[in-house]
C-alpha positions, 0 to 999 in steps of 0.5 A: 481465494477464488475458485479456478472457475471464478478466476477465469471469469473475473481475473487475468493473471500475467504469465510471469505471476502464473508461473510463480504460482505454479512453481511456488515462487514468492510473489509480492503484490503492488498497488496501482493507485500510487501510479494513477493517482499518487504521482505525476507522470513520468515519475509514476511509471518510472517508480512502478517499473523500478519497484517491480525490478527491485522485487525481482532482484530480491528473488520474488515475482512482482504482481502489480494489481489493477482493474482494466476493462472490467478484469481484475489484473494480477501482474501488468505488462509494460503497456498496461503499466503505461496505461495506468500511468497516463490514462485519465479514465481510471477510477480510484477503486476502494471496496465499495467500487470494486464490484461495480468497476468489474461488472461494468467493464471499467478501469480501476486503480487499486488502493491499499484496500482493493490491492489487499482484496485482490491479493487475497483472492489470488492467494498472495501473502504480501503487499508492498505500498508507500503508506497505509491509509488510516484515521483522518485528522478530525475523524471525530467529526467527519468519521473519515477512516480509510477502508485500508484498516478494515481490509488489513484486519479482515484478510491474511495479507501482510502489508509492508509500508512506511507507516501511516501517511503523515496527513493522518492521525497516527495515534488513532490509526494505531488504536484502531488497528489494535482494536481489530487485533492487527499487529504492527511490527516495526522493522528495525524501529521501535517507533511508528514511522510517519511516511516522510519521516522516520518517527511519529512520537508513537511507540510500537509494541514490537521491534524486529531487526531481521526479515526472517523474524518478521516472516516467522511471526506472520506465519505463526499468526496464520498457523494458529488460525489468528486470521487477519493481516499484519502491518510491517512498518519500515521507515524511510531511509535516513538520507531521504527523510524530510524535516518534520517541521516542514512537512507538518506545516505543509499538512496543516495548510493543506488541511485548511485548504481542504476544508475551505474547498469542501474536499472529503472522502476518497478525494482527500488523500490525493488533494492533501498529498498534492498540496504537500508536494507543491508546498515542499517544492517537489521534495516530498515526491522524491521522498515518496519515491525513495520510501516506496523503493525501500519498501519493495526491497524489504517486502521482497525479502520478507516474502522470500522468507514467508514462502519458504517458511 
């Protein structure tokens, strides 16, 4: 966590979030790459506002993270959310970009990785996102592994997600997390969700049916000095999941296109998700919105228990 002096220098905390910090109210961090790079307008803005409202309805304070004019923002106003949803001058900001964007007064959308960093710097215990990044398919040749995994392993922040994005190698992603000692708790599921679908074929070690059970396990981990984060895998609601065959076919075609067009690095995920959106006639966007809202609800319920434990 940053000192008060460094917070004043680098960070702007909204009045709502600051009041929650001062009074010990539970806070839920939210990322902004999903706003600036993950969804088209106006669905991106509508979803961001809806998720914040769901967090409030479940007894917590939302803290959407971003970098605006070189200042790390913890909690955004409606005008700032609109800016993140509409401006074309926003860098997709991972760890390697974070200091540069801040130092040069630029605008950055926080990925899962930098949202975890921001939450950790601000002392926030839990982050809600759609799906985490992970080991990309073909990583044995490209070495393309999302920074999300290392930030989860390195920071005491719990991440609530609908599993790993289905464009990834989910089996290797779970192996990577295991290597770095990151527990993956399935919320009412024994199987790792695959973002658009509730199942992936990969079993989890721990299924937990109550949010209080998850919060207790997280707090126990940190109480024992076992530093690092936790992944809470929360499946997309049944009524919103997509047909696995449709999604997998769309992903396979998107991967072929990405290779042909030389897409790599941080451009890979938005490219693949965009192609999947086109291939599914927009249905994948509806599923994406549904799972993010569901994560906001379950994440807030866990955060409420985390802060009161």
